N, C-alpha and C positions, 0 to 999 in steps of 0.2 A: 609640476608634474602631472600626469593623467592617471588616475586610478586604474589599472587593469584588474579586470574580473578574473578570478583563478579559473581556469578550466577544470572542469570536475567532469570525472568520467563515473558515471552509476555503475557499469559493468563491472567497476572493483568489487563490490559487494557479492556475499554468497548468495546462492540460489537465487539468481537475477537472469532473465531472458530478454532479449530487444527482439520487440517485432517490426521489423523496418516497413512492412506494408499497412500497418496499423499506425506508425508512430507512437508505441506504445510498450510501457517495461513492467515485465510482470515479476514480482518478486514473491517469494515464498517463506511462510516461518513454519518452523514445527511444533511451536505451544504456544499460542493454540493454532491448531492446524489451518492455517489461512491461508488463501491468494489476494494480492495486491495488484491492481490494475493501475499502473500510474503513466496518467496521459501528459504529453508534450502542454496541453493549457495549467497544467498542475493539480488537475484534478484526482483524487485517489479514490477507487471503489476498490472495499474490502469484502470480500466473498468466505463461505466456509466456514462462518462462525454457526455454534450450535446454541447461541442465546445472546441475549442484546449486550450484557455484562463482558461477554467473550469477546463480541464484534469489538466494544469499544476499547478493550483492553488490548487488540491487536492490531487497530488503527493508531493507537498511541505507540505502539512498538514499531510500527511503520515510521510513523512521525519520526520518533528517536531516530532511527537507523538512516533516515536522509539528513536529519540534521549533522550526524556524524560523519556523514560521506563531503559535508560542508554545506549545503543548501541551506537556504531561511526557510525555516518551517513555521506557520502558525496554525495551530489546530481549530477549525471553527466550523460550525454548520456542520457537525456529526447528528447524521440521523440515521435512523434504521428505515429501511425501505421498504423489504419484501421478506416474508418470511415463509417458508414451506412447510407445511406439516403432512405426518406421513402416518399409516397406521395399518396393522395387520389384520385381516377379519377373518375367522375361522370358514 
């Protein structure tokens, strides 16, 4: 018998939006308030975190959410790529 791969629909998740023109799924978390762009290649980009630790926690939560939906997830090559600083001058 051939093993059939289960058909998994990520749209079952909460706070998920599929963008057909980009081939990308956008997923949001409330705490920490972040957004993940999940590409068809498997790459996940997490934005909106206010610290490096918060970014890592958010990335792990996205990985866990994908695992719960039935995807095989390996959390590797995590790195912070961009940081933006703001200030107010009198």
